[in-house]
C-alpha positions in Angstrom: 2.1 -4.5 19.7 4.0 -2.5 17.2 4.5 -5.6 15.1 0.8 -6.4 15.3 -0.1 -2.9 14.1 2.4 -3.0 11.3 1.1 -6.4 10.2 -2.4 -5.1 10.2 -1.4 -2.0 8.2 0.3 -4.3 5.6 -2.8 -6.5 5.4 -5.0 -3.4 4.9 -2.7 -2.1 2.2 -2.7 -5.5 0.4 -6.5 -5.7 0.7 -6.9 -2.0 -0.3 -5.0 -2.6 -3.6 -7.4 -5.4 -4.4 -10.8 -3.9 -3.5 -10.3 -0.2 -3.5 -9.9 2.7 -1.1 -13.5 2.9 0.2 -13.5 -0.7 1.3 -10.0 -0.2 2.8 -11.4 2.6 5.0 -14.3 0.4 6.1 -12.0 -2.4 7.0 -9.7 0.0 8.8 -12.7 1.3 10.8 -13.7 -2.2 11.7 -10.1 -3.0 12.8 -10.1 0.2 14.8 -13.3 -0.8 16.6 -11.9 -4.3 17.3 -8.7 -2.8 18.6 -10.5 -0.3 20.8 -12.7 -3.0 22.4 -9.7 -5.3 22.8 -7.7 -2.6 24.5 -10.6 -1.7 26.7 -11.0 -5.4 27.6 -7.3 -5.7 28.5 -7.3 -2.6 30.6 -10.5 -3.7 32.3 -9.2 -7.2 33.1 -5.7 -6.1 34.2 
């Protein structure tokens, strides 16, 4: 899970350099929502 978060952070940084900080925050928010729903799903199914 740590590797996944680190990879996501690196991806966000790479994307952020290309498109700018505002879009980076939007993508980060989307990733956060996906992560929250995924975590909720895993806890729900476990």
